[in-house]
N, C-alpha and C positions, 0 to 999 in steps of 0.2 A: 662384503654382505651389505654394505648401501648399494652395489649396483643390483644385487639379487632383489633387497628389497624395492628397489627404484621397478625393476622389471616386474614383480608382484602386484607393486600399487599402479602401476602405468595398465596392468591387464586386468584389474579393478576398474580404474575407470571406465575402460572399454566396454568391460560388460556391463557397467550398470549406465553407461550412454544407452548401450543398445536397450536395456530392459525398460529405461524410461519412455525409449523410443515407443516402443509395442506398446506401454502401459497407456503414452497418449495415444495412439491410435485405437485403442480399445475405448475409451473415453470418448473422442470424437466423433465413433462408429454406435455409441450405445444404441442409437435408435435406427439404425441402418436396417433396413430389409436385407437378410441374409447375409449377414456378417456375422461369424462365428469367433469368440473371442479365444484370443491369443495369448502367449506365454514364451518365454525364453527360456531353450535349454540351456543349462550351464553344465560344465565339468570343471574337474580339477585339473591343473596342467604341471605335467610332471615330465622332467629333463634327467638324462642320464648322469650319474656322478662325474663328480672333476678325476683329476688322474689318483692312480693307484687307487680308485674308488669303483671298479668294475661290477656292476649290478647294483648299486645304490639308486635310489632315487631320490632327486633335488626338487620337491613340491616348490613350483615355480609360478603360483597364481592361478587363476581362474581362465577358461577360457568359452568362447559361445559356442553352442555345439548346431546350434538352428533355433527355428521357430517352430513351434506346433500349436494344434489347433485342439480346443477343448470340443471335440464333436466324438458324438455316440450313432455309430451307422446304423443300428438298430431301430434307434428313435427316430432317426432321419426316413426311414424307409416305414414309419410309422405316419410321422406326418404326412407321407405322399402317397401312402393307401387311402388312411382317412380323408383326407383333403381330396383325392379323386374322388371316392366315394359321396362325400360332400358335395362337390362341384356335379357331379351325375344328378343327386336328388333337387339340388338348387336347378338346373338345367331341365331337368322334368317337371318341377312343380310350376317352372314357369311358364312351359307349354301348357299343363292343363287348366290354372288362370286363364291364359289368351282362350283356350277352348270355351271355357265357364264363360267368360266375360262377352265374347263371340256369339253364343246362345242365349244369353240374359236379356243383352242390350239390344238384341234384334225387335226381342218383343215380340215373339213368337207364339207362347203360350197367349198370350193377352191378345193376339190377332185374333187367334183360333176361336178361342173362347166370343170375342165381340163377333166373329162370325154366324157360330150359332147363336147370339144373343139376338143378331139381326135377323135371322131364320124366324127366330119364333116370335120376336114382335110382328112378321109378316103374318104369322097365323090369325092374328086379329082381323085382318082384312088382306085379301089376297089380294085385291084390284087396285090398293092404292099403291099412284104412283111413286109418292115417295117413299113407302116402306120399300118398297120392291127396289128407287134406288138407294136407298139405305143400306139393303140387303148385298146388291152388287157391287158397292164401292168397298163394303166391308167385305167381299171377296177378293176386292183388287187389291187391297189394304195387307191381305193373308198372302198375297202370293207374292208381294213386295217385301213381306218379310221374311218369307225365304227365299230370295234373292238375297238381301240383306246377311243372313244367317252364312248361307252358304262363300258369299264374296268374304266374308268376317274369318270364315277357318282356311278359305285359299289363304287369303293374307297372312294369319297365323301359320300356313305350311309355310309359304317364301319368307316370313322372316326365319322361321329356325332355318331352312334351307339354306338360306345365307349365313347364318351364324355358323353352321357348320361347316361351310364352305372356308370361311377365314379362319375356322378352329383346326381344319386340315391346314391350311395356307401355314399359321402361324407355329406347327407342329411341324412341320417341315424348314421351318426358319430356324426352329430351335434346335431342331437335330442337327441341322448344317453348323449351327454354331457351337454346340457341342463337340463335332466333331474336328472344329478346330481346335476347340480348347484341347480336347485329347493330345492332338498331334504338338504344342506346347506343352503339354505338362510330361508327354514322352524325352522333352529335350532338355526340362528344367533339372534343374538342382533342387534335392529334398532339403527340407529347413529353410532354404531361402524364400525372403518376404516373397518375389514372384510367384515361386512354387506355390506357398500358404493361399495367394491372390486366387492362382489359376482353380484350386480345391475351390474357393469358395465360389466360384465362378462356374463351374461344374455340380456342385451342388444344387446351386440356383437354378442352373438350366433343367436338370432334373427337375427340382420341383416345380417348375412351371410347365415341362411337358405333364406331367400329372396330374394337370387342372385340366388338362384336355382327353387323356387316356391312360390307363391303367399300364402300368408299365414293370418291367423286371428288372434290376440291375446285378452286374457281375462286375466286383474292381480287379484289374491284373496288379500285380505288384509294382509297375511303375505308376498307379492310381488313375491310369486309362478308365474308362467305363467303359462295358456294352449294355446297350438297352434294348429290351424286345418288348415288343408294342405287343397288349391284348392278354398279357400276364406273362407267366415265365413260360410256357408253351408255345407262344408266338412268334413272328417270324421277327429277325435281328432286324432294328431301325440305327441302331449306329454302333459300330463295333473299329475300334480306331478313330482314323479319319475318315473311312469311308460310312455313307449312310444312304440308305434307302428312301422312298419317297410314299408317302400315304397318301392314295387315293378315295376320291368319295363318287359313287354315283347313285342318280335316282331313279328310282322306279318311276312307271307309268301311274303308280296311286301315291306318287309324291314322297314315298319311305325311302330311305337311303341307306347304302352299305359299302364298306370299310375294304380297301383292299391294299397291299403292296406289290410288289414284283414278284413275291412269293406265294401270292395267291391270296382268296379272302381271308379277312381275320371278324372276330365278332368280339366287341368291346363290352367291357360289363361295369366300368367305370369311368369317371371324367367326364366333362360336359359334352364330349360329343356323342358317350354313350348316353346320355340324358335327353340331347335332340333329337338322338334316332327313336326313342322312346315316345317321345312328345311328338313324333309327327307319326309313328303307328295309332296315338290317341286320336289324333285329328283325322285318319284316314276314317277310324273305324265310326268317327262322330259324324262324317261328312255320308259315310254309309247309310248309319242311321237317319239320316236327315233325308234322304233321299228315298229312302225304304217309307218314311213317313209321306212325303211327297206322294210318291209313286201310289200308295194306300188311298190317301185321301183323293185323289186324280180317280182313281178305279169306282171309289165308291161314288163319288160325286155323281159325275160323266155316267154311270150305269142307272143312276136313279135319275137323273135328269132327261137323257134320252130315253126312257121307258114311259113318259107321261109328257102333258099336253101345255105348252106356253100360253100366255095369254090370250093370244090371237088364235087361238085355235089350231095351230100349226105345232107337230112333233118338236118335240122339246130337243137342243141342242147341245153338244157337251160343254159344261159349267167350265172346266181349264184343259187348256193345250198340255204338252210338253211332258217329260218323261222324270222329270228329278228336280232337285230343290231349287238349282240353278237356272231351270230354262220353262221352268212352272208359268203359266200366262191364262189370263183371263180371255176366256174362249167367245165370251156374250159382250155384245155392244150396249145394248140397254137394258132396264128392269125385264121390260114386259118381255123378256125372252125368257123370265126366268119359268121353268114346266112346274108351275104348283097345282095344276089339274092335271086327276087321271088322265089315261090312255084313251081319246076318242072325244072328249071333253069337248063343249061348243065353246066357239069366242065368250069370253069376259067370264067365263064359271068361276065361282067362289067356290068350288068343290075342294078344298087343301089337300086332297087324297098324296098328290103328288109332291107338293112339299113335305108333307108328314114321310114320303118315303127318301126323299133327301135327309130329312133330320135322322129319320132312324137308319139310315145308313151310316150316317156319320158316327151316329153312337154304336151303331153295330160294331164299326170299326175301331172303336175308342182315339178316336187320331186325336184330342184333345189329352187322353191318356198317354197314349205313348210318347207325346211333346214332354210330357210333364216325366214322365220313366225317361226319358232321357237328359232332360234337367236334371234331377235326382242323380242320374248315375254319375253323371260329369262332376255336380256337386260332392258327391261321396268319394270320388275317386281323389278329387282337388282336397278334399279335407285330408283325408288319409296320405297324401302325398307331402302335403303340410306337416304332418305330426313327423313324421318320414325323415323330411328335411330338418328337421327342428334338431331331432337326436342325434343328426348325424352330424350337423354341426358342432354341437355340443361336444359329442366326440374327438371332431378334429381338433376344436380349441383346445380340450384337455390334452391331446397330445400337443401341439406346438407350445403349449403352458410347461408341459416335461419339457420338451427339448430348449426350450429357452433357458429355461431351471436349469439345464446343464452346459449350454452352449453360449446362452447370451451373457451380456456384460451387466454385471454388478457393481453399481458405481461408489458403492461404498467400499467393497473388495480394493477397485481400482483406485479408488482413494487412497487406501492404506497401503497398496504397493506404490504409491508415487510418493508417498511419504519414504519409505524403508529404503527405496533405491536411491532417492537425493540423499538422504541420511548416508547409502554405501559410496556414493558416487563423491561426496564430500571427505567422507574416513580415506579413502582410496588418495581425493588429491592433498588432502594431509599428509600421509605417508609418503607421497614423491614427494613434498616438501622437507618431512624428515630426513628422509636418503639425501636429499642434495643439500642439506645443512650438516649431513655426519662426512660427505665428501668434502665438502668445502673446508670443514674442522680436518679432516685427514691432511689434506694438502697443505694446512697452515703447518703444519707440527715439524718441525726442524731439529 
């Protein structure tokens, strides 16, 4: 009896010690990102009966079956999905904010209204050198603001392209690490500490990849994972230890596209998708900005060349170039402004040419076009802000739901710590009792 008691008690000590170790790991990693609460699986230890007791069972204590994680694959998938949506919205919002800042901080609208104001002031005396010089300087300032706005948008595009290229590199790095984890999982023993750590690593890598792109996962019986990028119908990125590479191509208009060896893919979530959409916004804004610059050049030059300069010569084009990036001032002095009508003599005070220039600018509504572009970008940015905040809230709720189920509750772990300490002490006391009984039996004569 004493030997059976000793065996039972020693098994209890071993089980309690393992449970204490796991509890300590939970407490130590309560704040560790990606850590999933662990527990020890115990089962009753039974052995066959003694002599002439075939089929009987002798209950011989407890054994440690292994460790398990408090994980819910559905909630993990929800965290990845909502996180990918939030990452896309965040990246897209950042791009829209950069476009808005590029246009507003360039001062394009105020430069255009300043040019129009200078032309209006010139109508008071079209021969005044100071007023002519002011109008020409306002035109030069306008060309510079077009340059600044265009350059700022190009800088925003380059930043997005750089971030996207880095994101593609990170996806490939994470996919390679996930492939190696898959190989280790296939060789590890379920229920062991190493196996549980590998599962944590697997889930962490999946979460990181989903921050860059939308993925679909499927688990094999050995807990290795297959990952498809671009959704459930997308190509396989990781399968077992094998991985494919994500690539990015930049088009002539600055937009980007993605592909694997299986062909082109469309990303609908993750920061890469948001950066791709942001580059579309930059491209469209640049196209509109170039259109406004071209409209300004055409309107001003048509009026300027149809009238007469201060020295009586035919007017020359006011602006050169074809876009916001290359628009330049075509005149050298204020005297070259064609403020008089065609055929007028030198020094004419007739403002018909100036009136035609102002009418051409109003007729093409250059200021209105600039204002409409700014309003369009601002409205789109505000809409993206609302969307991003909503998706962040949804992703946060999904994360909280997962943490409530898989996270470490310190109060619960404190109770477990006391419970397993008492179990350890009780089993140790049983060992002592068994030893005393054995000593007592040996002492009987």
